[in-house]
C-alpha positions in Angstrom: -17.8 9.8 39.2 -18.7 6.7 37.1 -20.4 8.8 34.3 -16.9 10.2 33.5 -14.9 7.3 34.8 -17.8 5.6 31.6 -17.3 8.5 29.3 -13.0 8.1 29.6 -12.9 4.7 28.6 -15.8 5.3 25.4 -13.3 8.3 24.7 -9.7 6.2 24.6 -11.5 3.1 22.3 -12.8 5.9 20.0 -10.4 7.8 19.8 -7.8 4.2 19.4 -9.9 2.3 17.0 -9.9 5.8 14.8 -6.1 6.2 15.1 -5.5 2.2 14.5 -7.6 2.7 10.7 -5.2 5.8 10.2 -2.3 4.0 11.1 -3.4 0.8 8.6 -3.9 3.3 5.5 -0.9 5.4 5.6 1.0 1.3 6.2 -1.3 0.8 3.3 0.0 3.4 1.1 3.4 3.3 2.0 3.9 -0.2 0.8 2.3 -0.3 -2.5 4.6 0.6 -4.6 6.9 -1.0 -3.1 5.5 -3.7 -3.7 4.9 -3.1 -7.1 8.5 -1.6 -7.6 9.2 -5.7 -6.3 6.8 -6.6 -8.6 8.1 -5.9 -11.5 11.8 -6.6 -10.8 10.2 -10.6 -10.3 8.8 -10.1 -13.9 12.2 -9.2 -15.1 13.7 -11.1 -13.6 11.3 -13.9 -14.8 11.5 -13.2 -18.3 14.6 -13.0 -18.3 15.2 -17.0 -16.6 13.3 -17.9 -19.7 15.2 -15.9 -22.1 17.7 -17.9 -20.2 16.2 -21.1 -20.2 14.9 -21.2 -24.2 18.2 -19.8 -25.2 20.1 -23.4 -23.5 17.0 -25.3 -24.6 17.4 -24.3 -27.7 21.6 -24.9 -27.9 20.6 -28.7 -26.3 18.3 -29.3 -29.8 20.7 -27.5 -32.5 23.7 -30.4 -30.5 21.7 -33.8 -30.8 20.5 -33.1 -34.3 22.4 -34.9 -37.0 24.2 -32.2 -39.4 21.1 -32.0 -42.4 22.4 -33.4 -45.9 22.9 -30.3 -48.5 20.4 -29.8 -51.5 22.3 -30.8 -53.7 24.7 -33.0 -51.8 24.9 -36.7 -53.1 25.0 -39.4 -50.9 28.3 -41.9 -51.0 
């Protein structure tokens, strides 16, 4: 009787370990493509923010510079 109970418990433990390993692999396989898509979206957002920041910085620096004299102009 004790041998049967020990065998059942051992089988249950091994079955649970195999099932947990399989589930972990399946969950990781399902999450992978979604994470790559999210990463690409974040990269696109970062590129857009960098472009907007650089454009705004260029506009601000143009407004701060005094007008440049043209080569043929004479100072009065």
